[in-house]
C-alpha positions in Angstrom: -29.6 -10.6 -55.2 -27.5 -8.0 -53.7 -27.1 -10.4 -50.3 -26.1 -13.2 -52.3 -23.3 -11.0 -54.2 -21.9 -9.8 -51.0 -21.6 -13.3 -49.5 -20.1 -14.6 -52.6 -17.6 -12.0 -52.4 -16.6 -12.8 -48.8 -16.4 -16.5 -49.7 -14.0 -15.6 -52.8 -11.8 -13.4 -50.0 -11.7 -16.6 -47.7 -11.1 -19.1 -50.4 -9.1 -16.9 -53.0 -5.4 -17.7 -53.0 -2.5 -15.5 -52.7 0.7 -17.6 -53.1 3.5 -17.0 -51.1 7.0 -18.2 -51.2 9.0 -20.1 -48.7 12.2 -21.1 -49.6 11.5 -23.2 -53.2 8.2 -23.9 -51.7 4.9 -22.1 -52.8 2.2 -21.7 -50.1 -1.6 -20.8 -51.0 -2.6 -18.2 -48.5 -6.0 -17.8 -47.3 -7.1 -14.1 -46.5 -9.7 -13.6 -43.7 -11.1 -10.1 -43.1 -11.6 -8.8 -39.5 -13.6 -6.1 -38.2 -12.4 -4.3 -35.3 -13.3 -0.5 -34.3 -12.4 3.1 -34.2 -8.5 3.6 -33.9 -7.8 4.2 -30.3 -9.8 1.7 -28.6 -9.4 -1.9 -27.2 -10.7 -3.7 -30.5 -8.1 -2.6 -33.0 -5.4 -3.2 -30.1 -6.6 -6.9 -30.1 -7.3 -7.3 -33.8 -3.7 -6.2 -34.4 -2.3 -8.6 -32.0 -4.5 -11.6 -32.8 -3.7 -11.1 -36.5 0.2 -10.9 -36.0 0.1 -13.8 -33.7 -2.2 -16.2 -36.0 -0.3 -15.0 -39.2 2.8 -16.0 -37.7 1.5 -19.5 -36.3 0.0 -20.3 -39.6 2.0 -18.8 -42.9 -0.9 -20.1 -45.0 -3.1 -17.4 -43.1 -3.5 -13.9 -43.8 -6.1 -12.5 -41.1 -6.3 -8.9 -42.3 -7.8 -6.5 -39.5 -10.0 -3.4 -40.5 -11.2 -0.4 -38.8 -14.9 -0.2 -38.5 -17.2 2.0 -36.2 -17.5 -1.0 -33.9 -19.7 -3.7 -32.6 -22.9 -2.4 -34.1 -21.4 -2.1 -37.5 -19.4 -5.3 -37.4 -22.7 -7.2 -37.0 -24.6 -6.1 -40.0 -21.1 -6.3 -42.0 -21.1 -10.0 -41.2 -24.4 -10.6 -41.8 -24.4 -9.2 -45.3 -21.1 -11.3 -46.2 -18.7 -8.2 -46.1 -16.5 -9.4 -43.1 -15.5 -12.8 -42.5 -14.8 -12.1 -38.9 -16.0 -9.3 -36.5 -15.2 -8.2 -32.9 -18.5 -7.6 -31.0 -19.0 -6.9 -27.4 -21.0 -8.8 -25.0 -24.2 -6.5 -25.0 -24.4 -6.2 -29.1 -24.2 -9.8 -29.2 -26.5 -10.6 -26.2 -29.0 -8.1 -28.2 -28.5 -9.9 -31.6 -28.6 -13.7 -30.5 -31.9 -12.9 -28.5 -33.5 -10.5 -31.3 -33.7 -7.5 -28.9 -34.8 -4.7 -31.3 -33.7 -6.5 -34.2 -34.2 -9.9 -35.7 -32.2 -13.0 -34.4 -28.9 -13.2 -35.8 -27.6 -16.4 -37.3 -23.7 -15.4 -36.8 -21.7 -18.0 -34.9 -19.1 -17.5 -32.0 -15.7 -18.2 -33.2 -14.1 -17.5 -29.7 -14.5 -15.8 -26.6 -12.1 -12.7 -26.6 -12.2 -11.6 -22.9 -14.1 -10.3 -19.9 -15.0 -6.9 -19.9 -15.9 -5.6 -16.2 -17.0 -2.0 -17.0 -16.2 1.1 -14.7 -15.4 4.8 -14.8 -12.4 6.6 -14.8 -11.6 10.1 -13.4 -8.7 12.6 -12.6 -7.2 11.8 -9.2 -8.0 15.2 -8.3 -11.7 15.0 -9.2 -14.2 15.3 -6.3 -16.3 12.3 -7.8 -16.2 9.3 -5.7 -19.2 7.3 -6.7 -21.4 6.5 -9.7 -24.3 8.5 -8.4 -21.6 11.6 -7.9 -21.5 11.7 -11.7 -25.1 12.2 -12.3 -25.8 15.4 -14.4 -21.9 15.6 -15.2 -20.7 15.3 -18.9 -19.7 11.5 -19.5 -17.7 10.4 -22.4 -19.5 6.6 -22.7 -17.4 5.8 -25.5 -17.3 5.5 -29.4 -20.4 5.8 -31.5 -21.5 2.3 -32.7 -19.2 0.4 -30.1 -20.4 -1.8 -27.4 -19.2 0.4 -24.4 -22.2 2.7 -24.3 -24.3 -0.2 -24.4 -22.8 -1.9 -21.6 -23.1 1.1 -19.2 -26.7 1.8 -20.5 -27.8 -1.8 -19.1 -25.6 -1.2 -15.8 -27.1 2.1 -15.1 -30.4 1.1 -15.9 -30.0 -1.6 -13.2 -29.5 1.2 -10.7 -32.4 3.1 -11.8 -30.3 5.7 -13.9 -31.0 6.7 -17.7 -27.6 7.2 -19.5 -28.8 10.1 -21.6 -31.4 11.7 -19.1 -29.4 11.8 -15.8 -25.9 12.4 -17.4 -24.6 14.6 -20.4 -23.9 11.8 -22.6 -20.8 12.4 -25.0 -20.5 10.0 -27.9 -16.8 10.0 -29.4 -16.1 9.7 -33.1 -12.9 7.8 -32.0 -12.0 5.9 -28.8 -9.0 7.4 -28.5 -10.4 11.0 -27.9 -11.9 10.1 -24.7 -8.8 10.6 -22.3 -7.9 14.0 -23.5 -11.8 15.2 -22.8 -11.3 14.1 -19.1 -7.7 15.5 -18.9 -8.9 19.0 -20.0 -12.1 19.0 -18.2 -14.5 18.9 -21.1 -15.8 15.5 -19.3 -16.0 14.6 -15.7 -15.4 10.7 -16.4 -14.5 8.0 -19.3 -16.3 5.2 -19.2 -14.5 2.0 -20.5 -14.1 -1.9 -19.5 -11.5 -4.5 -18.8 -7.7 -4.8 -18.0 -5.6 -3.3 -20.4 -7.8 -1.2 -22.1 -5.9 1.8 -24.0 -8.1 4.5 -22.6 -7.9 3.8 -19.2 -3.9 3.1 -19.4 -3.4 6.7 -20.7 -5.6 8.1 -18.1 -3.8 5.9 -15.0 -0.4 7.0 -16.6 -1.2 10.6 -16.8 1.1 13.2 -14.7 -1.9 13.6 -12.4 -2.9 10.3 -12.1 -6.3 8.8 -12.2 -9.2 7.2 -9.9 -11.6 4.3 -10.8 -15.2 4.2 -9.9 -16.9 0.8 -10.3 -20.3 -0.4 -8.9 -20.3 -1.1 -5.4 -21.2 -4.8 -4.2 -24.8 -3.9 -3.3 -25.0 -2.0 -6.6 -23.6 -5.2 -8.5 -26.2 -7.1 -6.8 -29.1 -4.8 -8.0 -28.0 -4.7 -11.5 -27.7 -8.7 -11.9 -31.4 -8.9 -10.4 -32.6 -7.0 -13.3 -30.1 -8.1 -16.2 -28.9 -11.3 -15.0 -26.7 -12.0 -18.1 -24.2 -9.4 -16.8 -21.9 -11.2 -14.6 -19.8 -10.2 -11.2 -16.0 -9.7 -12.9 -12.8 -8.5 -11.2 -9.7 -6.5 -12.7 -6.8 -7.7 -11.0 -4.3 -5.5 -9.1 -1.9 -3.9 -11.5 -4.0 -4.2 -14.7 -2.8 -0.1 -14.5 0.0 2.0 -13.3 -0.7 2.9 -9.5 -3.4 0.5 -9.5 -2.9 -1.5 -6.2 -6.1 -3.3 -5.3 -8.4 -5.3 -7.5 -11.6 -3.6 -8.5 -14.8 -5.6 -8.6 -17.7 -4.8 -11.1 -19.7 -6.4 -14.0 -19.8 -7.0 -17.3 -19.7 -9.2 -20.3 -17.6 -11.4 -22.7 -16.4 -9.9 -25.8 -16.2 -12.4 -28.9 -15.0 -12.7 -32.3 -18.0 -13.6 -34.5 -17.9 -15.4 -37.7 -20.3 -14.9 -40.4 -22.8 -17.7 -40.8 -21.5 -19.4 -44.0 -18.0 -19.4 -42.8 -16.7 -22.8 -44.0 -16.4 -25.4 -41.1 -12.8 -26.3 -42.1 -11.9 -22.6 -41.9 -13.3 -22.1 -38.6 -11.9 -25.4 -37.4 -8.3 -24.3 -38.8 -8.6 -20.9 -36.8 -9.5 -22.3 -33.6 -6.6 -25.0 -34.0 -4.0 -22.5 -34.7 -5.2 -20.2 -32.1 -5.0 -23.2 -29.4 -1.4 -23.6 -30.4 -0.5 -20.0 -30.2 -2.6 -19.0 -26.9 0.8 -18.3 -25.0 2.3 -16.0 -27.8 -0.8 -14.1 -27.7 -1.1 -13.7 -24.1 2.7 -12.2 -24.0 1.3 -9.6 -26.7 -1.3 -8.4 -24.3 -2.6 -9.2 -21.0 -6.3 -9.3 -21.8 -5.7 -11.9 -24.6 -4.6 -14.4 -21.9 -8.0 -15.1 -21.5 -8.4 -15.9 -25.4 -8.5 -19.4 -24.9 -10.3 -22.5 -26.4 -11.4 -23.3 -22.9 -13.1 -20.0 -22.4 -15.1 -19.8 -25.3 -17.1 -22.9 -24.2 -17.5 -21.3 -21.0 -18.3 -17.8 -22.1 -21.0 -18.5 -24.7 -24.4 -18.2 -23.6 -25.4 -21.4 -25.6 -23.1 -23.9 -27.1 -25.3 -23.9 -30.1 -24.1 -20.7 -30.9 -20.3 -21.8 -31.2 -19.6 -22.2 -35.0 -19.9 -26.2 -35.7 -16.0 -26.2 -37.0 -15.0 -24.7 -33.6 -17.2 -27.2 -31.9 -15.4 -30.0 -33.8 -12.3 -29.3 -32.6 -13.1 -28.5 -28.8 -14.8 -32.0 -28.9 -11.4 -33.6 -30.2 -9.2 -31.8 -27.5 -11.4 -32.8 -24.9 -13.2 -29.3 -23.9 -16.5 -30.2 -25.1 -18.4 -33.7 -25.3 
């Protein structure tokens, strides 16, 4: 009964109408809740930009971002009907879709957000050059409940390392706390992922500068031999201040997931609006240049995991058959 009540509440949130005025014309507005993560991380940045662009592109939409503890809170909130949409990193999504350490989820993919190659960042004057150099050191692996520590756990496992035994693992209350810990010496390195990630930008922009530590080609192959769902990826040169060469690593795609009972017409409208606003979102945030209808089909582990309303639109524009 409780689950039905919460799901009904979310449906009212989506279908319920605020009415705005545009000139002499009343517009019924559809409000959609979007779970992000803790302040200072990449998910809130993306969520705010996504909402801004989508709301401008469709005046009848109100996408309302909400800070959460990240992927591992967004998934149960979506399942309980307390969120309409939620940002979820690739590894927690993979575990949920596969039923690893939990029941298989019935959530659906609305859109692929961006690829997230994982790596460490250290101060430029740090003595550490490789991942194995960091063994035994205090490492800020990301915010509690976020997907970043899960990605690092998979990658380190592929290298024969245990995150909480071979490192002095630090899990943050707020994602934005990590750079300061490295800069003042409380942590030797910060783990993060992707282009334009706020923690990496802060480190790379610091007066002393920063260096990135990613798996070698041999280490990437080792990890993928054990965890094949992780893909080889690269961060282009110039993604961060003073980063003059591409950085090869591996990682996964993050997704905007939708609650299982999000109406097909709402999902269809959202992906159609996004498709028309892709260039505007790209201008807002470099990472978001990957947030496209075409990438959604390519990044989904299985097309059956994509929301039916989204698939209807992808077929209409010729992206899906």
